[in-house]
C-alpha positions as CSV (number, residue, x, y, z in Angstrom):
1,M,-62.9,-6.0,-33.9
2,I,-61.4,-8.3,-31.3
3,K,-60.3,-6.8,-28.2
4,I,-56.8,-7.4,-26.7
5,S,-58.4,-9.3,-23.9
6,G,-60.0,-11.7,-26.5
7,L,-56.7,-12.3,-28.0
8,V,-54.9,-12.8,-24.6
9,F,-57.6,-15.4,-23.7
10,I,-57.2,-17.2,-27.1
11,G,-53.5,-17.3,-26.8
12,F,-53.9,-18.5,-23.3
13,S,-56.3,-21.2,-24.3
14,I,-53.8,-22.5,-27.0
15,L,-51.1,-22.7,-24.5
16,V,-53.0,-24.6,-22.0
17,G,-54.2,-27.1,-24.6
18,T,-50.8,-27.5,-26.1
19,L,-49.5,-28.2,-22.4
20,L,-52.5,-30.5,-21.5
21,F,-51.8,-32.4,-25.1
22,E,-48.1,-32.8,-24.0
23,T,-48.9,-34.0,-20.8
24,S,-51.2,-36.8,-21.8
25,Q,-48.9,-37.8,-24.6
26,S,-46.0,-38.3,-22.0
27,V,-48.2,-40.1,-19.6
28,Q,-49.1,-42.5,-22.2
29,R,-45.5,-43.0,-23.2
30,V,-44.6,-43.8,-19.6
31,E,-47.7,-46.2,-19.3
32,G,-46.4,-48.0,-22.3
33,D,-42.9,-48.3,-20.8
34,L,-44.5,-49.5,-17.6
35,N,-46.4,-52.3,-19.4
36,L,-43.3,-53.4,-21.0
37,V,-41.2,-53.7,-17.9
38,E,-44.2,-55.5,-16.3
39,S,-44.3,-58.0,-19.1
40,K,-40.6,-58.5,-18.7
41,I,-40.9,-59.1,-15.0
42,S,-43.7,-61.5,-15.5
43,A,-41.5,-63.5,-18.3
44,E,-38.6,-63.6,-15.6
45,E,-40.9,-64.7,-12.8
46,N,-42.2,-67.4,-15.3
47,S,-38.7,-68.4,-16.2
48,L,-37.7,-68.5,-12.5
49,N,-40.8,-70.8,-11.6
50,V,-39.7,-73.3,-14.5
51,L,-36.0,-73.2,-13.5
52,T,-37.0,-73.8,-9.6
53,V,-39.3,-77.0,-10.8
54,E,-36.5,-78.3,-12.9
55,W,-34.0,-78.0,-9.8
56,D,-36.3,-79.8,-7.6
57,Y,-37.0,-82.4,-10.2
58,L,-33.1,-82.9,-10.9
59,N,-32.5,-83.0,-7.1
60,R,-34.8,-85.7,-6.0
61,P,-33.2,-87.8,-3.5
62,E,-33.9,-91.3,-5.4
63,R,-32.4,-90.0,-8.5
64,L,-29.3,-88.4,-6.9
65,E,-28.9,-91.9,-4.9
66,K,-29.0,-93.9,-8.2
67,L,-26.6,-91.6,-9.8
68,T,-24.3,-91.9,-7.0
69,I,-24.5,-95.5,-7.0
70,E,-24.0,-95.8,-10.8
71,N,-21.0,-93.4,-11.1
72,L,-19.0,-94.0,-8.0
73,D,-16.9,-97.1,-7.1
74,I,-19.1,-98.3,-4.2
75,D,-18.5,-102.0,-2.9
76,Q,-21.5,-104.3,-3.7
77,K,-22.6,-104.6,-0.2
78,A,-23.2,-100.8,0.0
79,S,-25.1,-100.7,-3.2
80,E,-27.4,-103.5,-2.4
81,K,-28.8,-101.7,0.8
82,S,-31.8,-99.8,0.2
83,N,-30.8,-96.8,1.9
84,F,-27.5,-95.1,0.8
85,I,-27.0,-92.9,4.1
86,D,-27.4,-96.3,6.1
87,A,-24.9,-98.3,3.9
88,N,-22.3,-95.6,4.6
89,A,-22.8,-95.4,8.4
90,D,-19.6,-97.3,9.1
91,M,-17.7,-94.3,7.4
92,P,-15.3,-92.7,10.1
93,E,-16.3,-89.6,11.8
94,L,-14.4,-86.2,10.5
95,D,-11.7,-84.8,12.4
96,V,-12.8,-81.6,14.1
97,P,-10.1,-79.1,15.5
98,I,-10.3,-78.4,18.9
99,K,-10.5,-74.6,19.9
100,P,-7.8,-73.9,22.4
101,S,-9.2,-72.5,25.8
102,V,-6.4,-70.0,25.9
103,K,-5.1,-67.7,23.2
104,P,-1.3,-68.3,22.1
105,S,1.1,-65.9,23.8
106,I,2.2,-64.4,20.6
107,V,-1.4,-62.9,20.1
108,L,-1.5,-61.6,23.6
109,Q,1.7,-59.8,23.3
110,R,0.7,-58.3,20.0
111,V,-2.6,-57.1,21.5
112,S,-0.7,-55.6,24.6
113,I,1.7,-53.8,22.2
114,E,-1.1,-52.2,20.4
115,Q,-2.8,-51.1,23.5
116,D,0.5,-49.5,24.6
117,K,0.7,-47.7,21.2
118,G,-2.9,-46.4,21.9
119,D,-2.1,-45.1,25.2
120,N,0.7,-42.7,23.9
């Protein structure tokens, strides 16, 4: 007859074999998920490249200038010039606000009041 140590060895072998099989199956499932994610990433990168090329094509300076001239009310003199930027060089400069050199007194009073509260 089979001794108890033989039965224990057979049981242990079956247990280890089952664990090995489950581990290999879980690894294969994870690799399948990884391949799926990598293919999605590749598709998104491809889509991003196509959109970047389209964006660059649609934002060509010549095309934008042509659309601007066609769709805006620009006088004939400006539209006849070859360079749109030079044609609008006589536009007035934008007003830029001047930063005061000294803070207004209300701000200074508010800061001193807050400092007084912190000292108490």
